[in-house]
DSSP file (Angstrom, degrees, kcal/mol; ACC not computed):
  #  RESIDUE AA STRUCTURE BP1 BP2  ACC     N-H-->O    O-->H-N    N-H-->O    O-->H-N    TCO  KAPPA ALPHA  PHI   PSI    X-CA   Y-CA   Z-CA
    1    1 A M              0   0    0      0, 0.0     2,-0.4     0, 0.0     0, 0.0   0.000 360.0 360.0 360.0 138.8  201.5  254.8  155.7
    2    2 A I        -     0   0    0      4,-0.0     2,-0.2     1,-0.0     3,-0.1  -0.649 360.0-141.4 -80.5 133.6  201.0  252.0  158.1
    3    3 A Q    >   -     0   0    0     -2,-0.4     3,-2.2     1,-0.1    -1,-0.0  -0.594  33.8 -80.5 -92.5 156.7  203.5  251.9  160.9
    4    4 A E  T 3  S+     0   0    0      1,-0.3    -1,-0.1    -2,-0.2     3,-0.1  -0.310 118.5  21.4 -55.0 132.3  205.0  248.7  162.4
    5    5 A G  T 3  S+     0   0    0      1,-0.3    -1,-0.3    -3,-0.1     2,-0.1   0.244  94.2 123.3  91.7 -12.8  202.7  247.2  164.9
    6    6 A E    <   -     0   0    0     -3,-2.2    -1,-0.3     1,-0.1     2,-0.2  -0.451  69.9-101.5 -78.5 155.4  199.5  248.9  163.6
    7    7 A R        -     0   0    0     -2,-0.1    -1,-0.1    -3,-0.1    -4,-0.1  -0.539  36.4-118.0 -74.1 140.2  196.5  246.9  162.5
    8    8 A A        -     0   0    0     -2,-0.2     3,-0.1     1,-0.1    -1,-0.1  -0.533  30.5-111.5 -74.8 143.5  196.2  246.4  158.7
    9    9 A P        -     0   0    0      0, 0.0     2,-0.1     0, 0.0    14,-0.1  -0.388  43.2 -88.2 -69.5 155.3  193.0  247.9  157.2
   10   10 A A        +     0   0    0     13,-0.1     2,-0.3    -2,-0.1    12,-0.0  -0.446  64.1 160.6 -62.3 131.9  190.5  245.4  155.8
   11   11 A F        -     0   0    0     -2,-0.1    12,-2.6    -3,-0.1     2,-0.4  -0.977  34.3-140.7-151.4 164.4  191.3  244.6  152.2
   12   12 A E  E     -A   22   0A   0     -2,-0.3     2,-0.3    10,-0.2    10,-0.2  -0.974  22.1-173.1-126.4 141.1  190.7  242.1  149.5
   13   13 A A  E     -A   21   0A   0      8,-2.7     8,-2.6    -2,-0.4     2,-0.4  -0.967  24.6-120.2-137.3 152.2  193.4  240.9  147.0
   14   14 A E  E     -A   20   0A   0     -2,-0.3     6,-0.2     6,-0.2     2,-0.2  -0.756  31.3-155.1 -89.3 135.6  193.6  238.7  143.9
   15   15 A I    >   -     0   0    0      4,-2.7     3,-2.6    -2,-0.4    -1,-0.0  -0.466  37.3 -79.5-104.9-179.4  195.9  235.7  144.2
   16   16 A Q  T 3  S+     0   0    0      1,-0.3    -2,-0.0    -2,-0.2    -1,-0.0   0.783 126.8  51.3 -53.4 -36.6  197.7  233.7  141.5
   17   17 A D  T 3  S-     0   0    0      2,-0.1    -1,-0.3     1,-0.1     3,-0.1   0.452 118.2-107.6 -84.7   2.9  194.7  231.7  140.4
   18   18 A G  S <  S+     0   0    0     -3,-2.6    -2,-0.1     1,-0.3    -1,-0.1   0.290  80.1 124.7  92.7 -10.2  192.6  234.8  140.0
   19   19 A S        -     0   0    0     -5,-0.1    -4,-2.7     1,-0.1     2,-0.4  -0.346  58.1-120.3 -77.6 166.0  190.4  234.2  143.0
   20   20 A K  E     -A   14   0A   0     -6,-0.2     2,-0.3    -3,-0.1    -6,-0.2  -0.860  22.8-169.3-111.6 143.6  190.0  236.8  145.7
   21   21 A V  E     -A   13   0A   0     -8,-2.6    -8,-2.7    -2,-0.4     2,-0.4  -0.955  11.3-144.1-127.0 148.8  190.9  236.5  149.4
   22   22 A A  E >>  -A   12   0A   0     -2,-0.3     4,-1.1   -10,-0.2     3,-0.9  -0.877  20.0-126.6-113.3 145.8  190.0  238.9  152.2
   23   23 A L  H >> S+     0   0    0    -12,-2.6     4,-2.3    -2,-0.4     3,-0.6   0.896 110.4  58.7 -54.3 -43.1  192.2  239.8  155.2
   24   24 A G  H 3> S+     0   0    0    -13,-0.3     4,-1.5     1,-0.2    -1,-0.3   0.805  97.3  61.1 -59.7 -31.1  189.3  238.9  157.5
   25   25 A D  H <4 S+     0   0    0     -3,-0.9    -1,-0.2     1,-0.2     4,-0.2   0.899 111.0  39.3 -62.4 -40.4  189.1  235.4  156.1
   26   26 A W  H X< S+     0   0    0     -4,-1.1     3,-1.5    -3,-0.6     4,-0.3   0.863 110.7  57.5 -78.4 -37.7  192.7  234.7  157.2
   27   27 A L  H >< S+     0   0    0     -4,-2.3     3,-1.3     1,-0.3    -1,-0.2   0.810  96.7  63.8 -64.6 -28.9  192.4  236.5  160.6
   28   28 A S  T 3< S+     0   0    0     -4,-1.5    -1,-0.3     1,-0.2    -2,-0.2   0.673  98.9  56.5 -68.7 -14.7  189.5  234.3  161.6
   29   29 A Q  T <  S-     0   0    0     -3,-1.5    -1,-0.2     1,-0.4    -2,-0.2   0.501 122.7 -85.6 -93.8  -6.2  191.9  231.3  161.5
   30   30 A G  S <  S-     0   0    0     -3,-1.3    -1,-0.4    -4,-0.3     0, 0.0  -0.837  77.5  -6.4 132.6-170.7  194.4  232.9  164.0
   31   31 A P        -     0   0    0      0, 0.0     2,-0.4     0, 0.0    -3,-0.0  -0.173  60.8-164.2 -58.3 150.4  197.4  235.2  164.0
   32   32 A L        -     0   0    0      2,-0.0     2,-0.5    -5,-0.0    -5,-0.0  -1.000  13.5-153.8-141.6 137.1  198.7  236.4  160.6
   33   33 A V        -     0   0    0     -2,-0.4     2,-0.4     2,-0.0     0, 0.0  -0.962  12.8-157.8-111.2 125.9  201.9  238.0  159.5
   34   34 A L        -     0   0    0     -2,-0.5     2,-0.4     2,-0.0    -2,-0.0  -0.871   9.9-175.8-102.5 136.1  201.8  240.2  156.4
   35   35 A Y        -     0   0    0     -2,-0.4     2,-0.4     2,-0.0    -2,-0.0  -0.992   3.2-169.5-133.6 125.5  205.0  240.8  154.5
   36   36 A F        +     0   0    0     -2,-0.4    -2,-0.0     0, 0.0     0, 0.0  -0.922   8.2 178.2-114.9 140.0  205.2  243.1  151.4
   37   37 A Y        -     0   0    0     -2,-0.4     3,-0.1     1,-0.0    -2,-0.0  -0.929  37.2 -83.2-136.6 160.8  208.2  243.3  149.2
   38   38 A P        -     0   0    0      0, 0.0     3,-0.1     0, 0.0     4,-0.1  -0.222  60.3 -85.2 -61.5 153.9  209.1  245.2  146.0
   39   39 A K    >   -     0   0    0      1,-0.1     3,-1.1     4,-0.1     0, 0.0  -0.266  59.8 -87.3 -56.2 144.4  207.9  243.8  142.7
   40   40 A D  T 3  S+     0   0    0      1,-0.2    -1,-0.1    -3,-0.1    -3,-0.0  -0.205 110.5  17.6 -55.8 144.6  210.3  241.2  141.3
   41   41 A F  T 3  S+     0   0    0      1,-0.2    -1,-0.2    -3,-0.1    -2,-0.1   0.744  97.9 117.1  64.8  27.7  213.1  242.5  139.1
   42   42 A T  S <  S-     0   0    0     -3,-1.1    -1,-0.2    -4,-0.1     2,-0.1  -0.919  72.6-100.9-118.1 151.1  212.8  246.1  140.4
   43   43 A P              0   0    0      0, 0.0    -4,-0.1     0, 0.0     0, 0.0  -0.406 360.0 360.0 -66.4 145.1  215.5  248.1  142.3
   44   44 A G              0   0    0     -2,-0.1    -5,-0.0    -6,-0.1     0, 0.0   0.382 360.0 360.0 122.5 360.0  214.9  248.2  145.9
C-alpha cells in the first residue's frame, strides 16, 4: 500500500472515452494530485 507522501508508481489508465493516459504524461505538465475514492454506490 502506498503511504501518504510517497511517490505513485508509473501507471497507465483508461479514461471515460476509452483512451489511455499515463501518469508520466501528466507529471510532465507540473504538480499533480491523485485522489482515489470507492466505486460509486458501494459502502465505504
